[in-house]
All heavy atoms as TSV, in Angstrom:
chain	resi	resn	atom	element	x	y	z
A	1	MET	N	N	4.572	-46.120	93.845
A	1	MET	CA	C	3.896	-45.263	92.894
A	1	MET	C	C	3.783	-43.868	93.633
A	1	MET	O	O	3.360	-43.830	94.724
A	1	MET	CB	C	2.628	-45.788	92.495
A	1	MET	CG	C	1.844	-44.936	91.589
A	1	MET	SD	S	0.746	-45.921	90.538
A	1	MET	CE	C	0.671	-44.903	89.166
A	2	LEU	N	N	4.046	-42.813	92.825
A	2	LEU	CA	C	3.903	-41.504	93.357
A	2	LEU	C	C	2.511	-40.970	93.053
A	2	LEU	O	O	1.897	-41.167	91.946
A	2	LEU	CB	C	4.894	-40.610	92.677
A	2	LEU	CG	C	6.403	-40.861	93.000
A	2	LEU	CD1	C	7.323	-40.003	92.202
A	2	LEU	CD2	C	6.692	-40.787	94.397
A	3	ASP	N	N	1.919	-40.259	93.951
A	3	ASP	CA	C	0.611	-39.656	93.768
A	3	ASP	C	C	0.572	-38.350	93.076
A	3	ASP	O	O	-0.350	-37.915	92.563
A	3	ASP	CB	C	-0.006	-39.517	95.205
A	3	ASP	CG	C	-0.399	-40.874	95.915
A	3	ASP	OD1	O	-0.523	-41.857	95.184
A	3	ASP	OD2	O	-0.311	-40.809	97.161
A	4	GLU	N	N	1.780	-37.737	93.046
A	4	GLU	CA	C	1.841	-36.416	92.345
A	4	GLU	C	C	3.211	-36.396	91.649
A	4	GLU	O	O	4.126	-37.042	91.943
A	4	GLU	CB	C	1.620	-35.232	93.265
A	4	GLU	CG	C	2.484	-35.300	94.542
A	4	GLU	CD	C	2.064	-34.270	95.482
A	4	GLU	OE1	O	1.020	-34.371	96.191
A	4	GLU	OE2	O	2.778	-33.219	95.608
A	5	PRO	N	N	3.275	-35.473	90.587
A	5	PRO	CA	C	4.499	-35.332	89.807
A	5	PRO	C	C	5.704	-35.007	90.758
A	5	PRO	O	O	5.491	-34.269	91.697
A	5	PRO	CB	C	4.229	-34.276	88.798
A	5	PRO	CG	C	2.766	-34.132	88.721
A	5	PRO	CD	C	2.211	-34.578	90.091
A	6	LEU	N	N	6.875	-35.341	90.300
A	6	LEU	CA	C	8.092	-35.102	91.033
A	6	LEU	C	C	9.113	-34.627	90.182
A	6	LEU	O	O	9.485	-35.315	89.135
A	6	LEU	CB	C	8.540	-36.330	91.824
A	6	LEU	CG	C	9.719	-36.276	92.672
A	6	LEU	CD1	C	9.529	-35.290	93.887
A	6	LEU	CD2	C	10.207	-37.678	93.180
A	7	ASP	N	N	9.843	-33.524	90.495
A	7	ASP	CA	C	10.880	-33.017	89.675
A	7	ASP	C	C	12.181	-33.047	90.541
A	7	ASP	O	O	12.315	-32.395	91.557
A	7	ASP	CB	C	10.650	-31.543	89.256
A	7	ASP	CG	C	11.710	-30.954	88.348
A	7	ASP	OD1	O	12.464	-31.752	87.775
A	7	ASP	OD2	O	11.759	-29.743	88.242
A	8	ILE	N	N	13.105	-34.042	90.150
A	8	ILE	CA	C	14.324	-34.104	90.867
A	8	ILE	C	C	15.568	-34.142	90.021
A	8	ILE	O	O	15.495	-34.419	88.750
A	8	ILE	CB	C	14.293	-35.393	91.754
A	8	ILE	CG1	C	14.237	-36.680	90.888
A	8	ILE	CG2	C	13.155	-35.461	92.781
A	8	ILE	CD1	C	14.387	-38.021	91.665
A	9	THR	N	N	16.652	-33.955	90.610
A	9	THR	CA	C	17.992	-34.141	89.902
A	9	THR	C	C	18.820	-35.203	90.686
A	9	THR	O	O	18.899	-35.114	91.851
A	9	THR	CB	C	18.794	-32.775	89.996
A	9	THR	OG1	O	18.094	-31.854	89.330
A	9	THR	CG2	C	20.159	-33.001	89.247
A	10	VAL	N	N	19.303	-36.147	89.947
A	10	VAL	CA	C	20.134	-37.188	90.481
A	10	VAL	C	C	21.591	-37.096	90.098
A	10	VAL	O	O	21.906	-36.853	88.901
A	10	VAL	CB	C	19.595	-38.541	90.077
A	10	VAL	CG1	C	20.447	-39.695	90.630
A	10	VAL	CG2	C	18.140	-38.744	90.413
A	11	ARG	N	N	22.527	-37.089	91.008
A	11	ARG	CA	C	23.958	-36.948	90.851
A	11	ARG	C	C	24.634	-38.072	91.392
A	11	ARG	O	O	24.285	-38.671	92.402
A	11	ARG	CB	C	24.436	-35.666	91.352
A	11	ARG	CG	C	23.851	-34.409	90.789
A	11	ARG	CD	C	24.372	-33.173	91.396
A	11	ARG	NE	N	23.632	-31.965	90.949
A	11	ARG	CZ	C	24.093	-30.770	91.069
A	11	ARG	NH1	N	25.185	-30.526	91.632
A	11	ARG	NH2	N	23.339	-29.795	90.589
A	12	GLY	N	N	25.722	-38.456	90.812
A	12	GLY	CA	C	26.491	-39.586	91.386
A	12	GLY	C	C	27.854	-39.719	90.742
A	12	GLY	O	O	28.211	-38.820	89.847
A	13	GLU	N	N	28.555	-40.620	91.106
A	13	GLU	CA	C	29.895	-40.891	90.581
A	13	GLU	C	C	29.998	-42.342	90.182
A	13	GLU	O	O	29.302	-43.253	90.633
A	13	GLU	CB	C	30.980	-40.591	91.549
A	13	GLU	CG	C	31.066	-39.173	91.900
A	13	GLU	CD	C	32.218	-38.813	92.874
A	13	GLU	OE1	O	33.073	-39.710	93.061
A	13	GLU	OE2	O	32.139	-37.760	93.566
A	14	CYS	N	N	30.886	-42.611	89.247
A	14	CYS	CA	C	31.222	-43.957	88.813
A	14	CYS	C	C	32.679	-44.258	89.111
A	14	CYS	O	O	33.548	-43.465	88.812
A	14	CYS	CB	C	30.933	-44.099	87.239
A	14	CYS	SG	S	31.321	-45.608	86.602
A	15	TYR	N	N	32.888	-45.490	89.720
A	15	TYR	CA	C	34.244	-45.875	90.043
A	15	TYR	C	C	34.545	-47.097	89.245
A	15	TYR	O	O	33.764	-48.026	89.151
A	15	TYR	CB	C	34.360	-46.178	91.560
A	15	TYR	CG	C	35.664	-46.820	91.900
A	15	TYR	CD1	C	36.850	-46.082	92.036
A	15	TYR	CD2	C	35.722	-48.182	92.122
A	15	TYR	CE1	C	38.021	-46.720	92.357
A	15	TYR	CE2	C	36.908	-48.879	92.356
A	15	TYR	CZ	C	38.059	-48.090	92.536
A	15	TYR	OH	O	39.228	-48.685	92.808
A	16	GLN	N	N	35.674	-47.135	88.604
A	16	GLN	CA	C	36.188	-48.208	87.812
A	16	GLN	C	C	37.589	-48.590	88.172
A	16	GLN	O	O	38.507	-47.868	87.951
A	16	GLN	CB	C	36.027	-47.910	86.399
A	16	GLN	CG	C	36.450	-49.105	85.438
A	16	GLN	CD	C	36.260	-48.747	84.024
A	16	GLN	OE1	O	36.759	-47.742	83.496
A	16	GLN	NE2	N	35.559	-49.573	83.290
A	17	PRO	N	N	37.764	-49.807	88.746
A	17	PRO	CA	C	39.093	-50.238	89.151
A	17	PRO	C	C	40.006	-50.321	87.822
A	17	PRO	O	O	39.470	-50.671	86.820
A	17	PRO	CB	C	38.970	-51.600	89.766
A	17	PRO	CG	C	37.523	-51.590	90.191
A	17	PRO	CD	C	36.781	-50.730	89.209
A	18	LYS	N	N	41.208	-50.103	88.046
A	18	LYS	CA	C	42.210	-50.279	86.939
A	18	LYS	C	C	42.178	-51.601	86.256
A	18	LYS	O	O	42.242	-51.701	85.025
A	18	LYS	CB	C	43.689	-49.941	87.436
A	18	LYS	CG	C	44.752	-50.045	86.390
A	18	LYS	CD	C	44.848	-48.755	85.561
A	18	LYS	CE	C	46.109	-48.733	84.891
A	18	LYS	NZ	N	46.061	-49.232	83.500
A	19	ALA	N	N	41.976	-52.673	87.056
A	19	ALA	CA	C	41.903	-53.966	86.422
A	19	ALA	C	C	40.735	-54.142	85.515
A	19	ALA	O	O	40.866	-54.871	84.430
A	19	ALA	CB	C	41.876	-55.114	87.511
A	20	SER	N	N	39.557	-53.545	85.901
A	20	SER	CA	C	38.437	-53.587	85.071
A	20	SER	C	C	38.644	-52.823	83.740
A	20	SER	O	O	38.273	-53.228	82.633
A	20	SER	CB	C	37.188	-53.063	85.761
A	20	SER	OG	O	36.840	-53.824	86.853
A	21	PHE	N	N	39.267	-51.612	83.870
A	21	PHE	CA	C	39.523	-50.761	82.703
A	21	PHE	C	C	40.455	-51.603	81.719
A	21	PHE	O	O	40.238	-51.586	80.504
A	21	PHE	CB	C	40.194	-49.522	83.137
A	21	PHE	CG	C	40.664	-48.726	82.018
A	21	PHE	CD1	C	39.815	-47.970	81.193
A	21	PHE	CD2	C	42.030	-48.566	81.767
A	21	PHE	CE1	C	40.243	-47.257	80.144
A	21	PHE	CE2	C	42.531	-47.814	80.734
A	21	PHE	CZ	C	41.530	-47.105	79.985
A	22	ASP	N	N	41.508	-52.235	82.258
A	22	ASP	CA	C	42.390	-52.997	81.431
A	22	ASP	C	C	41.682	-54.191	80.694
A	22	ASP	O	O	41.905	-54.482	79.478
A	22	ASP	CB	C	43.560	-53.466	82.228
A	22	ASP	CG	C	44.451	-52.394	82.745
A	22	ASP	OD1	O	44.504	-51.265	82.141
A	22	ASP	OD2	O	45.177	-52.615	83.682
A	23	LYS	N	N	40.788	-54.867	81.450
A	23	LYS	CA	C	39.994	-55.906	80.830
A	23	LYS	C	C	39.141	-55.499	79.727
A	23	LYS	O	O	39.015	-56.129	78.615
A	23	LYS	CB	C	39.170	-56.644	82.017
A	23	LYS	CG	C	38.413	-57.811	81.413
A	23	LYS	CD	C	37.602	-58.491	82.540
A	23	LYS	CE	C	36.715	-59.619	81.958
A	23	LYS	NZ	N	35.929	-60.246	82.947
A	24	ILE	N	N	38.415	-54.378	79.994
A	24	ILE	CA	C	37.583	-53.848	78.927
A	24	ILE	C	C	38.338	-53.478	77.659
A	24	ILE	O	O	37.999	-53.799	76.527
A	24	ILE	CB	C	36.836	-52.515	79.400
A	24	ILE	CG1	C	35.777	-52.890	80.453
A	24	ILE	CG2	C	36.238	-51.783	78.288
A	24	ILE	CD1	C	35.150	-51.745	81.250
A	25	ASN	N	N	39.584	-52.867	77.789
A	25	ASN	CA	C	40.355	-52.552	76.699
A	25	ASN	C	C	40.850	-53.733	75.960
A	25	ASN	O	O	41.009	-53.727	74.720
A	25	ASN	CB	C	41.532	-51.520	77.099
A	25	ASN	CG	C	41.093	-50.143	76.863
A	25	ASN	OD1	O	40.140	-49.801	76.245
A	25	ASN	ND2	N	41.951	-49.211	77.466
A	26	GLN	N	N	41.174	-54.798	76.676
A	26	GLN	CA	C	41.646	-56.109	76.038
A	26	GLN	C	C	40.531	-56.655	75.165
A	26	GLN	O	O	40.753	-57.097	74.130
A	26	GLN	CB	C	42.069	-57.047	77.055
A	26	GLN	CG	C	43.362	-56.713	77.785
A	26	GLN	CD	C	43.728	-57.677	79.003
A	26	GLN	OE1	O	42.906	-58.539	79.284
A	26	GLN	NE2	N	44.840	-57.379	79.579
A	27	GLU	N	N	39.317	-56.640	75.755
A	27	GLU	CA	C	38.150	-57.119	75.031
A	27	GLU	C	C	37.820	-56.318	73.780
A	27	GLU	O	O	37.569	-56.810	72.720
A	27	GLU	CB	C	36.883	-57.150	75.908
A	27	GLU	CG	C	37.005	-58.218	77.038
A	27	GLU	CD	C	35.823	-58.201	78.034
A	27	GLU	OE1	O	34.942	-57.221	77.880
A	27	GLU	OE2	O	35.824	-58.967	78.939
A	28	ARG	N	N	37.942	-55.013	73.867
A	28	ARG	CA	C	37.715	-54.194	72.728
A	28	ARG	C	C	38.801	-54.403	71.680
A	28	ARG	O	O	38.469	-54.399	70.479
A	28	ARG	CB	C	37.735	-52.609	73.228
A	28	ARG	CG	C	36.532	-52.333	74.071
A	28	ARG	CD	C	36.514	-50.768	74.474
A	28	ARG	NE	N	36.429	-49.917	73.336
A	28	ARG	CZ	C	35.254	-49.565	72.805
A	28	ARG	NH1	N	34.038	-50.013	73.208
A	28	ARG	NH2	N	35.269	-48.716	71.799
A	29	GLN	N	N	40.021	-54.498	72.076
A	29	GLN	CA	C	41.193	-54.716	71.142
A	29	GLN	C	C	40.884	-56.149	70.439
A	29	GLN	O	O	41.028	-56.217	69.257
A	29	GLN	CB	C	42.463	-54.824	71.867
A	29	GLN	CG	C	43.673	-54.907	70.925
A	29	GLN	CD	C	44.956	-55.017	71.656
A	29	GLN	OE1	O	45.045	-55.556	72.740
A	29	GLN	NE2	N	45.987	-54.378	71.050
A	30	ALA	N	N	40.429	-57.139	71.163
A	30	ALA	CA	C	40.157	-58.441	70.528
A	30	ALA	C	C	39.011	-58.389	69.593
A	30	ALA	O	O	39.038	-59.181	68.590
A	30	ALA	CB	C	39.834	-59.506	71.718
A	31	ASN	N	N	38.052	-57.520	69.778
A	31	ASN	CA	C	36.851	-57.322	68.870
A	31	ASN	C	C	37.139	-56.325	67.838
A	31	ASN	O	O	36.245	-55.996	67.039
A	31	ASN	CB	C	35.692	-56.885	69.722
A	31	ASN	CG	C	35.198	-57.971	70.597
A	31	ASN	OD1	O	35.377	-59.114	70.280
A	31	ASN	ND2	N	34.643	-57.553	71.704
A	32	GLY	N	N	38.377	-55.801	67.742
A	32	GLY	CA	C	38.743	-54.844	66.627
A	32	GLY	C	C	38.175	-53.493	66.815
A	32	GLY	O	O	38.128	-52.698	65.933
A	33	GLU	N	N	37.769	-53.171	68.139
A	33	GLU	CA	C	37.237	-51.901	68.494
A	33	GLU	C	C	38.344	-50.951	69.035
A	33	GLU	O	O	39.353	-51.516	69.524
A	33	GLU	CB	C	36.186	-52.002	69.508
A	33	GLU	CG	C	34.938	-52.868	69.030
A	33	GLU	CD	C	34.003	-53.202	70.147
A	33	GLU	OE1	O	34.446	-53.271	71.378
A	33	GLU	OE2	O	32.835	-53.281	69.848
A	34	PRO	N	N	38.237	-49.676	68.867
A	34	PRO	CA	C	39.158	-48.768	69.463
A	34	PRO	C	C	39.201	-48.885	70.964
A	34	PRO	O	O	38.198	-49.012	71.557
A	34	PRO	CB	C	38.773	-47.387	68.941
A	34	PRO	CG	C	37.302	-47.485	68.609
A	34	PRO	CD	C	37.063	-48.946	68.237
A	35	GLU	N	N	40.363	-48.729	71.627
A	35	GLU	CA	C	40.548	-48.853	73.023
A	35	GLU	C	C	40.113	-47.454	73.668
A	35	GLU	O	O	40.282	-46.413	72.953
A	35	GLU	CB	C	41.956	-49.114	73.437
A	35	GLU	CG	C	42.331	-50.557	73.008
A	35	GLU	CD	C	43.735	-50.978	73.438
A	35	GLU	OE1	O	44.194	-50.417	74.463
A	35	GLU	OE2	O	44.361	-51.769	72.700
A	36	PHE	N	N	39.744	-47.434	74.900
A	36	PHE	CA	C	39.513	-46.193	75.579
A	36	PHE	C	C	40.873	-45.660	76.001
A	36	PHE	O	O	41.771	-46.360	76.411
A	36	PHE	CB	C	38.641	-46.357	76.799
A	36	PHE	CG	C	37.263	-46.845	76.507
A	36	PHE	CD1	C	36.706	-48.078	76.836
A	36	PHE	CD2	C	36.348	-45.806	75.878
A	36	PHE	CE1	C	35.360	-48.421	76.550
A	36	PHE	CE2	C	35.069	-46.241	75.616
A	36	PHE	CZ	C	34.568	-47.462	75.868
A	37	ALA	N	N	40.930	-44.271	75.938
A	37	ALA	CA	C	42.185	-43.659	76.339
A	37	ALA	C	C	42.456	-43.654	77.810
A	37	ALA	O	O	43.607	-43.715	78.277
A	37	ALA	CB	C	42.243	-42.212	75.791
A	38	ASN	N	N	41.405	-43.574	78.590
A	38	ASN	CA	C	41.463	-43.544	79.980
A	38	ASN	C	C	40.149	-43.960	80.673
A	38	ASN	O	O	39.096	-43.976	79.954
A	38	ASN	CB	C	41.877	-42.112	80.448
A	38	ASN	CG	C	40.866	-41.028	79.929
A	38	ASN	OD1	O	39.737	-41.090	80.225
A	38	ASN	ND2	N	41.556	-40.077	79.240
A	39	PRO	N	N	40.146	-44.298	81.938
A	39	PRO	CA	C	38.866	-44.716	82.627
A	39	PRO	C	C	37.778	-43.730	82.499
A	39	PRO	O	O	36.609	-44.086	82.493
A	39	PRO	CB	C	39.345	-44.995	84.078
A	39	PRO	CG	C	40.760	-45.334	83.944
A	39	PRO	CD	C	41.260	-44.460	82.821
A	40	ARG	N	N	38.066	-42.508	82.513
A	40	ARG	CA	C	37.081	-41.435	82.446
A	40	ARG	C	C	36.205	-41.521	81.171
A	40	ARG	O	O	35.040	-41.375	81.108
A	40	ARG	CB	C	37.641	-40.040	82.551
A	40	ARG	CG	C	36.661	-38.837	82.598
A	40	ARG	CD	C	37.369	-37.569	82.821
A	40	ARG	NE	N	36.310	-36.535	82.900
A	40	ARG	CZ	C	36.552	-35.303	83.111
A	40	ARG	NH1	N	37.776	-34.912	83.173
A	40	ARG	NH2	N	35.617	-34.414	83.090
A	41	ASN	N	N	37.067	-41.731	80.062
A	41	ASN	CA	C	36.347	-41.929	78.749
A	41	ASN	C	C	35.474	-43.222	78.810
A	41	ASN	O	O	34.474	-43.109	78.076
A	41	ASN	CB	C	37.362	-42.034	77.637
A	41	ASN	CG	C	38.019	-40.704	77.330
A	41	ASN	OD1	O	37.730	-39.668	77.967
A	41	ASN	ND2	N	38.935	-40.722	76.345
A	42	ALA	N	N	35.919	-44.228	79.375
A	42	ALA	CA	C	35.225	-45.501	79.444
A	42	ALA	C	C	33.879	-45.340	80.218
A	42	ALA	O	O	32.872	-45.910	79.971
A	42	ALA	CB	C	35.986	-46.663	80.047
A	43	ALA	N	N	33.961	-44.436	81.217
A	43	ALA	CA	C	32.782	-44.295	82.108
A	43	ALA	C	C	31.802	-43.302	81.453
A	43	ALA	O	O	30.600	-43.235	81.835
A	43	ALA	CB	C	33.174	-43.758	83.472
A	44	ALA	N	N	32.199	-42.456	80.533
A	44	ALA	CA	C	31.316	-41.406	80.065
A	44	ALA	C	C	30.142	-42.053	79.324
A	44	ALA	O	O	30.328	-43.043	78.557
A	44	ALA	CB	C	32.170	-40.522	79.037
A	45	GLY	N	N	28.948	-41.659	79.645
A	45	GLY	CA	C	27.807	-42.101	78.951
A	45	GLY	C	C	27.197	-43.328	79.620
A	45	GLY	O	O	26.197	-43.917	79.128
A	46	THR	N	N	27.823	-43.720	80.662
A	46	THR	CA	C	27.344	-44.953	81.392
A	46	THR	C	C	26.023	-44.600	82.052
A	46	THR	O	O	25.837	-43.681	82.669
A	46	THR	CB	C	28.309	-45.417	82.475
A	46	THR	OG1	O	29.521	-45.755	81.756
A	46	THR	CG2	C	27.839	-46.625	83.145
């Protein structure tokens, strides 16, 4: 627990292996959902 307010910015990166990206798109296709065009789109909003 913090004793006083804190104002910070958190930055980072997301890494997604190609095999994981392919699996996600296969699942989306099986569920009738649109596939992601690329891993960057899949990671957006994560």
